[in-house]
VOPA-922861 format. One line per 3 residues: number of its first residue (from 0); their letters; for each residue x, z, y of C-alpha. Coordinates in steps of 0.25 Angstrom, whole numbers, plus 5000, padded with zeros to 4 digits. Layout:
# VOPA-922861
NUM = A = X:Z:Y  ... .
This chain:
# VOPA-922861
0 = MFG = 5401:5216:4912  5413:5208:4910  5412:5193:4906 .
3 = KEP = 5397:5192:4906  5387:5185:4915  5378:5196:4923 .
6 = ENT = 5364:5197:4917  5358:5193:4930  5366:5180:4933 .
9 = TVS = 5354:5173:4935  5345:5183:4942  5333:5175:4945 .
12 = AGQ = 5325:5167:4934  5323:5155:4943  5332:5143:4945 .
15 = TSI = 5347:5145:4947  5355:5135:4956  5370:5134:4953 .
18 = IAQ = 5382:5130:4962  5392:5127:4950  5407:5130:4949 .
21 = GCK = 5415:5119:4956  5403:5117:4966  5406:5119:4981 .
24 = FEG = 5394:5120:4990  5393:5123:5005  5380:5124:5013 .
27 = SIE = 5366:5131:5010  5359:5132:4997  5346:5138:4994 .
30 = VRG = 5341:5140:4980  5330:5147:4972  5333:5156:4962 .
33 = TLR = 5348:5159:4958  5360:5152:4964  5372:5152:4956 .
36 = IEG = 5386:5149:4962  5398:5146:4954  5405:5136:4964 .
39 = EFK = 5407:5138:4978  5396:5140:4989  5397:5141:5004 .
42 = GNI = 5385:5142:5014  5371:5148:5013  5364:5152:5001 .
45 = GVP = 5349:5154:5000  5345:5160:4986  5332:5169:4985 .
48 = ESL = 5336:5174:4971  5350:5176:4966  5364:5171:4969 .
51 = VVG = 5375:5171:4958  5389:5168:4962  5397:5165:4949 .
54 = KTG = 5411:5168:4946  5416:5155:4952  5406:5155:4963 .
57 = VVR = 5411:5156:4978  5401:5158:4988  5402:5159:5004 .
60 = ASV = 5388:5163:5009  5378:5174:5014  5367:5175:5004 .
63 = KVK = 5354:5182:5002  5348:5184:4988  5341:5192:4979 .
66 = NAI = 5352:5194:4969  5367:5190:4969  5377:5190:4958 .
69 = IGG = 5391:5187:4963  5402:5183:4953  5411:5174:4961 .
72 = QFF = 5415:5175:4976  5405:5177:4987  5408:5177:5002 .
75 = GDI = 5397:5181:5011  5385:5191:5013  5375:5192:5001 .
78 = EAE = 5362:5199:5002  5354:5201:4989  5341:5207:4989 .
81 = NKI = 5343:5214:4975  5357:5214:4969  5371:5208:4971 .
84 = ELQ = 5380:5208:4959  5396:5206:4961  5401:5202:4948 .
87 = SGS = 5415:5206:4943  5426:5196:4949  5416:5193:4961 .
90 = HLE = 5421:5192:4976  5412:5195:4987  5415:5196:5002 .
93 = GDI = 5403:5199:5011  5392:5208:5013  5382:5212:5002 .
96 = KTK = 5368:5217:5004  5359:5221:4992  5351:5231:4985 .
99 = RLV = 5360:5231:4972  5374:5228:4971  5382:5226:4957 .
102 = IDE = 5398:5225:4959  5406:5223:4946  5420:5227:4945 .
105 = GVF = 5430:5217:4950  5422:5212:4962  5428:5210:4976 .
108 = FEG = 5418:5213:4987  5421:5214:5002  5410:5216:5011 .
111 = NCS = 5398:5225:5014  5387:5230:5005  5373:5234:5009 .
114 = MGA = 5364:5240:4998  5350:5245:4997  5336:5242:5003 .
117 = KKT = 5334:5238:5018  5331:5250:5027  5318:5248:5036 .
120 = NDT = 5325:5255:5048  5338:5258:5053  5336:5273:5052 .
123 = PAH = 5344:5280:5041  5334:5287:5031  5340:5300:5033 .
126 = AGP = 5339:5300:5049  5327:5307:5054  5321:5307:5068 .
129 = PVP = 5331:5307:5080  5336:5321:5083  5337:5324:5099 .
132 = PAA = 5351:5328:5103  5353:5343:5105  5350:5348:5119 .
135 = KPQ = 5363:5351:5126  5364:5363:5134  5364:5360:5149 .
138 = PAS = 5374:5367:5158  5367:5377:5167  5365:5373:5181 .
141 = PEA = 5372:5380:5193  5358:5386:5197  5356:5392:5183 .
144 = VKK = 5369:5398:5183  5367:5405:5197  5354:5411:5193 .
């Protein structure tokens, strides 16, 4: 767990694009396969497969991916179709949406987390059909009181 690279560092078997340590990039980037960021990035990221932010990486973006591994700093919202892994020493400020979330000890996370499959409607699963309000007793009319 400590001092070793995760077993899924390169999640997809396809190509890997790298923004190396010491490199600063601002703008939009779209890649196939995996994007590994060891430097600094600010902007828009289009990665259909996996995003890996290394220990020295700093990212300021909102991202939608299949899988994400965050080892450095990430500022923005991240939505992963399958899994997000926050490695020990990572720093994430933003909202997370994923099916599976792994958080190692020593992670800083500030934001909201939404997990699970999408619901098809807004009605909670436990809610049944709407129940009509109970009938309130009506006060007696003056004519009924006289009778």
